[in-house]
TISE-199021 format. One record per residue (C-alpha): residue number from 1; x, y, z. Coordinates in nm, 2 decimals. Layout:
nr = NUM	u = X	v = Y	w = Z
...
# end
This chain:
nr = 1	u = 15.99	v = -2.10	w = 10.81
nr = 2	u = 15.88	v = -2.14	w = 10.45
nr = 3	u = 15.63	v = -2.38	w = 10.32
nr = 4	u = 15.61	v = -2.48	w = 9.96
nr = 5	u = 15.38	v = -2.74	w = 9.80
nr = 6	u = 15.31	v = -2.92	w = 9.48
nr = 7	u = 15.00	v = -3.17	w = 9.42
nr = 8	u = 15.13	v = -3.51	w = 9.27
nr = 9	u = 15.00	v = -3.82	w = 9.14
nr = 10	u = 14.65	v = -3.94	w = 9.02
nr = 11	u = 14.49	v = -3.86	w = 9.38
nr = 12	u = 14.64	v = -3.52	w = 9.38
nr = 13	u = 14.81	v = -3.56	w = 9.69
nr = 14	u = 15.01	v = -3.24	w = 9.86
nr = 15	u = 15.37	v = -3.28	w = 9.89
nr = 16	u = 15.51	v = -3.02	w = 10.11
nr = 17	u = 15.85	v = -2.89	w = 10.16
nr = 18	u = 15.92	v = -2.72	w = 10.49
nr = 19	u = 16.23	v = -2.49	w = 10.51
nr = 20	u = 16.42	v = -2.30	w = 10.74
nr = 21	u = 16.58	v = -2.07	w = 10.48
nr = 22	u = 16.82	v = -1.89	w = 10.73
nr = 23	u = 16.98	v = -2.23	w = 10.84
nr = 24	u = 16.96	v = -2.36	w = 10.46
nr = 25	u = 16.79	v = -2.68	w = 10.55
nr = 26	u = 16.45	v = -2.85	w = 10.45
nr = 27	u = 16.25	v = -3.16	w = 10.50
nr = 28	u = 16.01	v = -3.32	w = 10.26
nr = 29	u = 15.66	v = -3.42	w = 10.39
nr = 30	u = 15.45	v = -3.69	w = 10.20
nr = 31	u = 15.64	v = -3.73	w = 9.85
nr = 32	u = 15.36	v = -3.92	w = 9.70
nr = 33	u = 15.46	v = -3.95	w = 9.34
nr = 34	u = 15.63	v = -3.76	w = 9.04
nr = 35	u = 15.96	v = -3.78	w = 9.19
nr = 36	u = 16.13	v = -3.53	w = 8.93
nr = 37	u = 15.88	v = -3.27	w = 9.02
nr = 38	u = 15.95	v = -3.30	w = 9.39
nr = 39	u = 16.32	v = -3.31	w = 9.35
nr = 40	u = 16.28	v = -3.00	w = 9.14
nr = 41	u = 16.10	v = -2.83	w = 9.44
nr = 42	u = 16.39	v = -2.92	w = 9.65
nr = 43	u = 16.66	v = -2.78	w = 9.43
nr = 44	u = 16.44	v = -2.46	w = 9.35
nr = 45	u = 16.45	v = -2.40	w = 9.74
nr = 46	u = 16.83	v = -2.38	w = 9.75
nr = 47	u = 16.82	v = -2.57	w = 10.07
nr = 48	u = 16.98	v = -2.91	w = 10.18
nr = 49	u = 16.72	v = -3.17	w = 10.23
nr = 50	u = 16.76	v = -3.33	w = 10.58
nr = 51	u = 16.46	v = -3.56	w = 10.61
nr = 52	u = 16.16	v = -3.72	w = 10.44
nr = 53	u = 15.86	v = -3.71	w = 10.68
nr = 54	u = 15.55	v = -3.94	w = 10.63
nr = 55	u = 15.22	v = -3.86	w = 10.77
nr = 56	u = 15.12	v = -4.24	w = 10.70
nr = 57	u = 15.20	v = -4.53	w = 10.47
nr = 58	u = 14.94	v = -4.52	w = 10.18
nr = 59	u = 15.09	v = -4.52	w = 9.83
nr = 60	u = 14.96	v = -4.19	w = 9.74
nr = 61	u = 15.18	v = -4.03	w = 10.01
nr = 62	u = 15.49	v = -4.22	w = 9.96
nr = 63	u = 15.54	v = -4.35	w = 9.59
nr = 64	u = 15.83	v = -4.10	w = 9.53
nr = 65	u = 16.04	v = -4.21	w = 9.82
nr = 66	u = 16.22	v = -4.47	w = 9.66
nr = 67	u = 16.31	v = -4.28	w = 9.35
nr = 68	u = 16.42	v = -3.98	w = 9.57
nr = 69	u = 16.67	v = -4.21	w = 9.78
nr = 70	u = 16.83	v = -4.28	w = 9.43
nr = 71	u = 16.94	v = -3.92	w = 9.46
nr = 72	u = 16.98	v = -3.91	w = 9.83
nr = 73	u = 17.10	v = -4.25	w = 9.94
nr = 74	u = 17.17	v = -4.17	w = 10.29
nr = 75	u = 16.86	v = -3.97	w = 10.38
nr = 76	u = 16.66	v = -4.07	w = 10.67
nr = 77	u = 16.30	v = -4.14	w = 10.61
nr = 78	u = 16.06	v = -4.14	w = 10.92
nr = 79	u = 15.73	v = -4.29	w = 10.95
nr = 80	u = 15.52	v = -4.45	w = 11.23
nr = 81	u = 15.62	v = -4.82	w = 11.26
nr = 82	u = 15.25	v = -4.93	w = 11.26
nr = 83	u = 15.21	v = -4.83	w = 10.88
nr = 84	u = 15.52	v = -5.04	w = 10.79
nr = 85	u = 15.57	v = -5.40	w = 10.68
nr = 86	u = 15.83	v = -5.63	w = 10.52
nr = 87	u = 15.75	v = -5.64	w = 10.15
nr = 88	u = 15.44	v = -5.54	w = 9.97
nr = 89	u = 15.09	v = -5.61	w = 10.11
nr = 90	u = 14.76	v = -5.58	w = 9.94
nr = 91	u = 14.65	v = -5.44	w = 9.60
nr = 92	u = 14.68	v = -5.08	w = 9.68
nr = 93	u = 14.99	v = -5.10	w = 9.91
nr = 94	u = 14.81	v = -4.93	w = 10.21
nr = 95	u = 15.13	v = -4.99	w = 10.41
nr = 96	u = 15.48	v = -4.88	w = 10.34
nr = 97	u = 15.74	v = -5.14	w = 10.27
nr = 98	u = 16.03	v = -5.10	w = 10.50
nr = 99	u = 16.35	v = -4.93	w = 10.37
nr = 100	u = 16.69	v = -5.03	w = 10.42
nr = 101	u = 16.82	v = -5.00	w = 10.78
nr = 102	u = 17.02	v = -4.68	w = 10.71
nr = 103	u = 16.71	v = -4.50	w = 10.56
nr = 104	u = 16.44	v = -4.62	w = 10.79
nr = 105	u = 16.36	v = -4.44	w = 11.10
nr = 106	u = 16.05	v = -4.44	w = 11.32
nr = 107	u = 15.87	v = -4.17	w = 11.52
nr = 108	u = 15.62	v = -4.19	w = 11.78
nr = 109	u = 15.38	v = -3.94	w = 11.99
nr = 110	u = 15.55	v = -3.67	w = 12.12
nr = 111	u = 15.89	v = -3.71	w = 11.95
nr = 112	u = 16.06	v = -3.40	w = 11.81
nr = 113	u = 16.28	v = -3.35	w = 11.51
nr = 114	u = 16.50	v = -3.03	w = 11.48
nr = 115	u = 16.50	v = -2.87	w = 11.13
nr = 116	u = 16.74	v = -2.58	w = 11.16
nr = 117	u = 16.57	v = -2.34	w = 11.41
nr = 118	u = 16.24	v = -2.53	w = 11.37
nr = 119	u = 16.10	v = -2.80	w = 11.61
nr = 120	u = 15.88	v = -3.05	w = 11.44
nr = 121	u = 15.65	v = -3.25	w = 11.69
nr = 122	u = 15.50	v = -3.55	w = 11.62
nr = 123	u = 15.12	v = -3.64	w = 11.72
nr = 124	u = 15.00	v = -4.00	w = 11.65
nr = 125	u = 14.63	v = -3.95	w = 11.52
nr = 126	u = 14.52	v = -4.29	w = 11.41
nr = 127	u = 14.19	v = -4.33	w = 11.24
nr = 128	u = 14.28	v = -4.32	w = 10.86
nr = 129	u = 14.54	v = -4.57	w = 10.92
nr = 130	u = 14.69	v = -4.72	w = 11.25
nr = 131	u = 15.03	v = -4.52	w = 11.20
nr = 132	u = 14.87	v = -4.18	w = 11.10
nr = 133	u = 15.05	v = -3.88	w = 11.25
nr = 134	u = 15.01	v = -3.52	w = 11.23
nr = 135	u = 15.32	v = -3.29	w = 11.23
nr = 136	u = 15.32	v = -2.98	w = 11.43
nr = 137	u = 15.59	v = -2.70	w = 11.35
nr = 138	u = 15.55	v = -2.36	w = 11.51
nr = 139	u = 15.18	v = -2.26	w = 11.42
nr = 140	u = 15.14	v = -2.51	w = 11.15
nr = 141	u = 14.98	v = -2.88	w = 11.15
nr = 142	u = 15.06	v = -3.08	w = 10.86
nr = 143	u = 14.75	v = -3.31	w = 10.90
nr = 144	u = 14.80	v = -3.56	w = 10.63
nr = 145	u = 14.46	v = -3.76	w = 10.59
nr = 146	u = 14.34	v = -3.71	w = 10.91
nr = 147	u = 14.20	v = -3.36	w = 10.90
nr = 148	u = 14.08	v = -3.20	w = 10.58
nr = 149	u = 13.91	v = -2.87	w = 10.51
nr = 150	u = 13.56	v = -2.93	w = 10.64
nr = 151	u = 13.60	v = -3.30	w = 10.65
nr = 152	u = 13.83	v = -3.59	w = 10.74
nr = 153	u = 14.00	v = -3.90	w = 10.60
nr = 154	u = 13.83	v = -4.23	w = 10.51
nr = 155	u = 13.83	v = -4.49	w = 10.78
nr = 156	u = 13.70	v = -4.78	w = 10.55
nr = 157	u = 14.05	v = -4.90	w = 10.45
nr = 158	u = 14.24	v = -5.17	w = 10.65
nr = 159	u = 14.35	v = -5.02	w = 10.95
nr = 160	u = 14.12	v = -4.75	w = 10.96
nr = 161	u = 13.88	v = -4.69	w = 11.25
nr = 162	u = 13.59	v = -4.44	w = 11.28
nr = 163	u = 13.61	v = -4.39	w = 11.66
nr = 164	u = 13.98	v = -4.34	w = 11.67
nr = 165	u = 13.95	v = -4.08	w = 11.37
nr = 166	u = 13.69	v = -3.89	w = 11.62
nr = 167	u = 13.93	v = -3.92	w = 11.90
nr = 168	u = 14.22	v = -3.79	w = 11.70
nr = 169	u = 14.00	v = -3.52	w = 11.55
nr = 170	u = 13.91	v = -3.40	w = 11.91
nr = 171	u = 14.26	v = -3.42	w = 12.02
nr = 172	u = 14.35	v = -3.16	w = 11.74
nr = 173	u = 14.02	v = -2.95	w = 11.80
nr = 174	u = 14.15	v = -2.93	w = 12.16
nr = 175	u = 14.51	v = -2.82	w = 12.09
nr = 176	u = 14.52	v = -2.45	w = 12.26
nr = 177	u = 14.56	v = -2.17	w = 12.01
nr = 178	u = 14.51	v = -2.18	w = 11.64
nr = 179	u = 14.71	v = -2.33	w = 11.36
nr = 180	u = 14.72	v = -2.32	w = 11.00
nr = 181	u = 14.64	v = -2.66	w = 10.88
nr = 182	u = 14.81	v = -2.83	w = 10.56
nr = 183	u = 14.60	v = -3.14	w = 10.47
nr = 184	u = 14.72	v = -3.43	w = 10.25
nr = 185	u = 14.47	v = -3.35	w = 9.99
nr = 186	u = 14.26	v = -3.03	w = 9.89
nr = 187	u = 14.32	v = -2.66	w = 10.04
nr = 188	u = 14.50	v = -2.54	w = 10.35
nr = 189	u = 14.25	v = -2.43	w = 10.64
nr = 190	u = 14.29	v = -2.31	w = 11.01
nr = 191	u = 14.21	v = -2.50	w = 11.31
nr = 192	u = 13.98	v = -2.22	w = 11.43
nr = 193	u = 13.76	v = -2.26	w = 11.11
nr = 194	u = 13.75	v = -2.65	w = 11.14
nr = 195	u = 13.63	v = -2.61	w = 11.51
nr = 196	u = 13.34	v = -2.41	w = 11.38
nr = 197	u = 13.22	v = -2.57	w = 11.08
nr = 198	u = 13.38	v = -2.93	w = 11.05
nr = 199	u = 13.11	v = -3.17	w = 11.16
nr = 200	u = 13.36	v = -3.45	w = 11.24
nr = 201	u = 13.58	v = -3.23	w = 11.45
nr = 202	u = 13.26	v = -3.10	w = 11.63
nr = 203	u = 13.14	v = -3.45	w = 11.70
nr = 204	u = 13.48	v = -3.55	w = 11.83
nr = 205	u = 13.49	v = -3.27	w = 12.06
nr = 206	u = 13.16	v = -3.34	w = 12.24
# end
């Protein structure tokens, strides 16, 4: 398993490329902007792009999706359907506009996707948005805007809920073992570290 990343867009969103180099396949996680740079990361990997996986529907995590589909017109794009609408809604497009049927896919809690020898498991973690998910692959959690280093995602946007955020953080904190955590913004961390020092995780686990 290999993880590449770049920061894209005005809010410096982390876009990740998860690859099984042996199988020669990869998946994009949260291509938030700057499609040419994202596509260059895919090309440099030498792997075949199989999926786009979205942790939630906010614009800073999804803006590059449609430009990427111009290059990969049959590519499946996965998101939790609670963050999808028909057409544009709101000034900041805080939900994702539904794609054509042959691209649009939905995942839910406990669903798994296969990427070569890797299994990606979906955890629904509402709080930042109704449809927020975390994606678990081996000892890694792609936490979107749920869990940040020493912090958590905002809950004051439409669809946000502080109580649900604490429940989601408690769910992550109670996972057995440790994980490397790759968040939607800022630097990677570990679940052990967040259990010790993150006040939101600690509050949720009480």
